[in-house]
C-alpha positions as CSV (number, residue, x, y, z in Angstrom):
1,M,22.7,-6.8,13.4
2,A,19.3,-7.7,14.9
3,T,17.3,-9.7,12.4
4,Q,14.1,-11.7,12.9
5,K,12.0,-13.8,10.6
6,M,8.4,-12.7,10.7
7,T,5.2,-12.5,8.7
8,L,4.0,-9.3,7.1
9,A,1.2,-9.2,9.7
10,K,3.7,-9.5,12.5
11,G,5.9,-6.8,10.9
12,I,3.0,-4.3,11.1
13,N,2.3,-5.4,14.7
14,A,5.9,-5.0,15.7
15,G,6.1,-1.7,14.0
16,L,3.0,-0.4,15.8
17,R,4.5,-1.7,19.1
18,K,7.8,0.2,18.5
19,A,5.9,3.4,17.6
20,M,3.8,3.2,20.7
21,E,6.9,2.6,22.9
22,D,8.7,5.6,21.3
23,D,5.8,8.0,21.5
24,P,3.0,8.0,24.2
25,K,0.8,10.1,21.9
26,V,0.4,7.2,19.5
27,V,-3.1,5.7,19.9
28,L,-4.8,2.9,18.0
29,M,-8.5,2.9,17.2
30,G,-10.8,0.6,15.3
31,E,-13.4,-2.2,15.3
32,D,-12.2,-5.1,17.4
33,V,-8.6,-3.9,17.5
34,G,-8.3,-4.3,21.3
35,K,-9.4,-7.5,23.0
36,L,-9.6,-9.5,19.8
37,G,-6.5,-8.0,18.3
38,G,-8.2,-7.1,15.0
39,V,-9.9,-9.5,12.6
40,F,-6.4,-10.3,11.1
41,R,-4.8,-10.2,14.6
42,I,-2.6,-7.3,13.5
43,T,-3.0,-5.5,16.8
44,E,-2.9,-8.7,18.9
45,G,-1.4,-8.1,22.4
46,L,-1.2,-4.4,22.1
47,Q,-4.2,-3.5,24.3
48,K,-2.9,-5.9,27.0
49,D,0.5,-4.2,27.0
50,F,-0.6,-0.5,26.5
51,G,-4.0,-0.4,28.0
52,E,-7.5,0.5,26.8
53,D,-6.8,4.2,26.7
54,R,-4.3,3.7,23.9
55,V,-5.8,0.7,22.0
56,I,-9.4,1.6,21.7
57,D,-12.2,-0.7,20.6
58,T,-14.7,1.5,18.7
59,P,-18.3,1.1,17.6
60,L,-19.0,-0.1,14.0
61,A,-19.0,3.4,12.7
62,E,-16.2,4.3,10.3
63,S,-17.2,7.9,9.9
64,G,-17.2,8.3,13.7
65,I,-13.8,6.5,14.0
66,V,-12.1,8.8,11.5
67,G,-13.9,11.9,12.8
68,T,-12.7,11.1,16.3
69,A,-9.1,10.6,15.0
70,I,-9.2,14.0,13.3
71,G,-10.0,15.6,16.6
72,L,-7.2,13.7,18.4
73,A,-4.7,14.6,15.7
74,M,-5.7,18.3,16.0
75,R,-5.0,18.1,19.7
76,G,-1.5,16.6,19.4
77,Y,-2.0,12.9,19.3
78,R,-1.0,10.5,16.5
79,P,-4.0,8.2,16.0
80,V,-3.7,5.1,13.9
81,V,-7.1,4.0,12.6
82,E,-7.9,0.5,11.3
83,I,-10.5,0.1,8.7
84,Q,-11.4,-3.5,9.1
85,F,-11.7,-4.2,5.4
86,D,-11.1,-2.1,2.3
87,G,-14.8,-2.0,1.3
88,F,-15.8,-0.6,4.8
89,I,-14.0,2.7,4.2
90,Y,-16.8,4.3,2.3
91,P,-18.8,5.5,5.3
92,A,-15.7,7.5,6.2
93,F,-15.2,8.8,2.7
94,D,-16.7,12.2,3.5
95,Q,-14.5,12.7,6.6
96,I,-11.3,11.7,4.7
97,I,-12.0,13.8,1.5
98,S,-13.6,16.8,3.1
99,Q,-11.7,17.1,6.4
100,V,-8.6,14.9,6.6
101,S,-7.2,15.9,3.2
102,K,-8.0,19.6,3.5
103,M,-7.4,20.6,7.1
104,H,-3.7,21.6,6.7
105,Y,-4.4,23.6,3.5
106,R,-7.6,25.2,4.9
107,S,-5.7,26.4,8.0
108,L,-2.9,27.9,5.9
109,G,-0.5,25.3,7.4
110,Y,-1.4,26.1,11.0
111,L,-3.1,22.8,11.7
112,K,-1.5,19.4,11.1
113,L,-3.2,16.0,11.0
114,P,-0.6,13.4,11.8
115,M,-2.8,10.4,11.5
116,V,-2.6,7.0,9.7
117,I,-5.6,5.1,8.3
118,R,-4.7,1.4,7.9
119,V,-6.6,-0.4,5.1
120,P,-6.3,-4.1,4.4
121,F,-6.9,-4.3,0.7
122,G,-7.1,-6.6,-2.3
123,G,-8.5,-10.0,-3.1
124,G,-7.2,-13.5,-3.2
125,I,-8.6,-14.6,0.2
126,G,-12.0,-16.0,-0.9
127,A,-14.0,-13.4,0.9
128,V,-17.5,-12.1,0.5
129,E,-18.7,-8.8,-1.0
130,H,-17.0,-5.6,0.3
131,H,-14.0,-7.5,1.6
132,S,-11.6,-7.7,-1.5
133,E,-11.6,-4.2,-3.0
134,S,-8.7,-2.1,-4.3
135,N,-9.9,1.5,-3.8
136,E,-6.5,3.2,-3.5
137,A,-7.0,5.4,-6.6
138,Y,-9.8,7.4,-5.0
139,F,-7.4,8.6,-2.3
140,A,-4.3,8.9,-4.5
141,H,-6.4,11.3,-6.6
142,T,-7.1,13.5,-3.6
143,A,-4.7,16.3,-2.9
144,G,-3.5,16.5,0.7
145,L,-3.4,12.7,1.4
146,R,-0.4,10.4,1.3
147,V,-1.0,6.9,0.1
148,V,1.5,4.1,0.6
149,S,1.5,0.3,0.4
150,C,3.9,-2.3,1.8
151,S,4.6,-5.5,0.0
152,D,6.8,-7.5,2.4
153,P,7.5,-7.9,6.1
154,A,10.5,-5.5,6.2
155,D,8.6,-2.7,4.6
156,A,5.6,-3.5,6.8
157,Y,7.7,-3.0,9.9
158,W,9.5,0.2,8.8
159,M,6.9,1.9,6.7
160,I,4.2,1.8,9.4
161,Q,6.6,3.6,11.8
162,Q,7.5,6.1,9.1
163,A,3.9,6.8,8.4
164,I,3.1,7.4,12.0
165,Q,6.1,9.8,12.4
166,T,5.1,12.0,9.5
167,D,2.9,15.0,10.1
168,D,0.8,14.3,7.0
169,P,-2.3,12.1,6.9
170,V,-1.4,8.7,5.4
171,L,-3.5,5.9,4.1
172,F,-1.5,2.8,4.7
173,Y,-2.7,0.0,2.3
174,E,-1.8,-3.5,3.5
175,P,-2.0,-6.5,1.1
176,K,-4.1,-8.9,3.1
177,R,-3.4,-11.9,1.0
178,R,0.3,-11.5,1.9
179,Y,-0.2,-11.2,5.6
180,H,1.1,-14.6,6.4
181,E,4.2,-14.6,4.2
182,R,7.5,-14.7,6.0
183,A,10.9,-13.0,5.5
184,E,13.9,-11.9,7.5
185,V,13.5,-8.3,8.9
186,D,16.4,-6.2,9.9
187,L,15.3,-4.4,13.1
188,D,18.4,-2.3,13.4
189,E,17.4,1.3,12.8
190,S,20.8,2.2,11.3
191,T,20.6,-0.5,8.6
192,G,17.1,-1.7,8.3
193,A,15.2,1.2,6.8
194,P,17.4,2.6,3.9
195,L,14.4,3.9,2.0
196,G,12.2,6.8,2.8
197,L,8.4,6.4,3.1
198,Y,7.8,7.8,-0.4
199,D,10.7,6.0,-2.2
200,A,10.1,3.3,-4.8
201,R,12.3,0.2,-4.7
202,V,14.0,-1.8,-7.5
203,A,12.8,-5.3,-6.4
204,R,14.6,-7.0,-9.2
205,E,17.2,-5.7,-11.7
206,G,16.6,-6.2,-15.4
207,S,17.3,-4.7,-18.8
208,D,14.6,-5.7,-21.3
209,L,11.3,-4.5,-19.7
210,T,10.0,-2.9,-16.5
211,L,7.2,-4.3,-14.5
212,I,5.7,-1.7,-12.1
213,A,3.5,-2.9,-9.2
214,Y,2.7,-2.3,-5.5
215,G,1.2,-4.3,-2.6
216,P,0.1,-7.8,-3.4
217,M,1.2,-7.7,-7.1
218,V,4.9,-7.2,-6.3
219,K,5.4,-10.9,-5.6
220,T,3.4,-11.9,-8.6
221,C,5.5,-9.6,-10.8
222,R,8.7,-11.1,-9.4
223,Q,7.4,-14.6,-10.2
224,A,6.7,-13.4,-13.7
225,A,10.2,-12.0,-14.0
226,E,11.6,-15.3,-12.8
227,A,9.5,-17.2,-15.4
228,A,10.7,-14.8,-18.1
229,A,14.3,-15.3,-17.1
230,A,14.0,-19.0,-17.9
231,E,13.3,-17.9,-21.5
232,G,16.3,-15.5,-21.6
233,R,14.4,-12.3,-20.9
234,S,15.7,-9.8,-18.3
235,I,12.8,-8.2,-16.5
236,E,13.1,-5.3,-14.0
237,V,10.5,-5.1,-11.2
238,I,9.7,-1.8,-9.5
239,D,7.8,-1.8,-6.2
240,L,6.2,1.6,-6.0
241,R,5.7,1.6,-2.2
242,S,4.3,5.1,-2.4
243,L,1.2,5.8,-4.7
244,S,1.0,9.4,-3.8
245,P,3.4,11.0,-4.1
246,L,5.1,8.9,-6.8
247,D,8.8,8.4,-6.9
248,R,9.1,9.7,-10.5
249,A,12.9,9.5,-10.5
250,T,13.1,5.8,-9.9
251,I,10.2,5.1,-12.3
252,F,11.7,7.2,-15.1
253,T,15.2,5.9,-14.7
254,S,13.9,2.3,-15.1
255,A,11.6,3.2,-18.1
256,K,14.5,4.9,-19.9
257,K,16.8,2.0,-19.2
258,T,14.5,-0.8,-20.5
259,G,12.4,1.1,-23.0
260,R,9.3,-1.0,-22.2
261,V,6.9,-0.8,-19.3
262,V,4.0,-2.9,-18.0
263,V,2.0,-1.6,-15.0
264,V,0.2,-4.2,-12.8
265,H,-2.4,-3.7,-10.1
266,E,-5.5,-5.6,-8.8
267,A,-7.7,-2.5,-9.2
268,S,-9.6,-2.0,-12.4
269,T,-7.5,-0.6,-15.2
270,F,-10.0,2.1,-16.1
271,L,-8.8,5.3,-14.4
272,G,-6.6,3.2,-12.0
273,L,-3.1,4.1,-11.0
274,G,-1.8,2.5,-14.1
275,S,-3.5,5.2,-16.2
276,E,-1.5,8.0,-14.4
277,L,1.7,6.0,-14.6
278,A,1.2,5.3,-18.4
279,A,0.6,9.0,-19.0
280,L,3.6,10.2,-17.0
281,I,6.0,7.7,-18.5
282,Q,4.9,8.4,-22.1
283,Q,5.1,12.1,-21.4
284,E,8.5,12.1,-19.8
285,C,10.2,9.2,-21.4
286,F,8.7,9.2,-24.9
287,Y,11.9,9.2,-26.9
288,H,13.3,6.3,-24.8
289,L,10.3,4.0,-25.3
290,E,10.3,1.0,-27.7
291,A,6.6,0.2,-27.1
292,P,3.5,1.8,-25.5
293,V,3.1,1.4,-21.8
294,L,0.7,-1.5,-21.2
295,R,-1.5,-2.2,-18.2
296,V,-2.7,-5.4,-16.5
297,G,-5.3,-5.2,-13.8
298,G,-8.8,-6.1,-12.7
299,Y,-11.6,-5.7,-15.2
300,N,-14.0,-2.8,-15.1
301,L,-16.6,-4.7,-13.0
302,P,-17.6,-4.9,-9.4
303,Y,-15.4,-7.4,-7.5
304,P,-16.9,-10.8,-8.3
305,P,-18.0,-13.6,-5.9
306,S,-15.0,-15.4,-4.5
307,R,-15.4,-18.5,-6.8
308,F,-14.7,-16.2,-9.8
309,E,-12.0,-14.0,-8.3
310,E,-9.1,-16.0,-9.9
311,H,-10.5,-15.0,-13.3
312,F,-10.7,-11.3,-12.2
313,L,-7.3,-10.8,-10.6
314,P,-4.1,-10.4,-12.6
315,D,-2.1,-13.6,-12.6
316,L,1.2,-15.0,-14.0
317,D,-0.3,-15.7,-17.4
318,R,-1.9,-12.3,-17.9
319,I,1.3,-10.5,-16.9
320,L,3.5,-12.7,-19.1
321,D,1.1,-12.1,-22.0
322,A,1.6,-8.4,-21.6
323,V,5.3,-8.9,-21.4
324,D,5.2,-10.8,-24.7
325,R,3.0,-8.2,-26.4
326,S,5.4,-5.4,-25.3
327,L,8.5,-7.2,-26.4
328,A,6.9,-7.9,-29.8
329,Y,6.8,-4.2,-30.8
């Protein structure tokens, strides 16, 4: 079994490299992704090894980057676009919503857009405005798009390859504050990728309550579960991995087992993904629930200056407070 210890950032880099080796139609595009290797060095070394025709440094023009990728995808390529920071995606919003999401449907299935839009997202890195947002709900709400998020190096390595291989347009959200965290990754194709791109994962087994999270909050929820275990509470943690579509079977099975659910994400709770999850769980699992579904997330405010972000982002105390409130019902 071929295993290697790597960071989440290296996992994405290695996954991109493998995808490019396997398919000459895979091309990378974005601001500074070539010679610099990206602002987070995710694409480091790829232009050197695959050339400037396949790893393309673009102008600072997100609408143009995504628009060009649409044309490439329509002509048989599999472009992988990097949006340098989450808050930079908005100039491309029209292209993504009006074209990327609708092209397959508009053409009655004749045209496919096998493209991936990589988005480093979330806070916790002390960045300035427009660099720490969690805007995944905009795109999860939009029919025709697939939205996924990795949370560890193994998922980073395998999920980026799966996203590139699918014929659907995928927004691939990367938790930037977890880029440098390390773990063992099984590189063997027969054993390393047991889950599909749209499958949720039980990150920790439990029986008293379910924490549902994705991206950067999965680790925080696991830490909360460990803290709760010290007090004799058994907390299950579900890593969604896919935000659209949702793996309803895994979610509902856990909710029915524990009877209590808390959804955690960095995005504002108002109309965030937690709203949809709470509605679905209470609709489908009502008679199994011992308490209402609770949500822990960012406040309904613009993302604050970095010196205040620790007060904005969900942390161990806020998650454990929601656990206590749910278990008190």
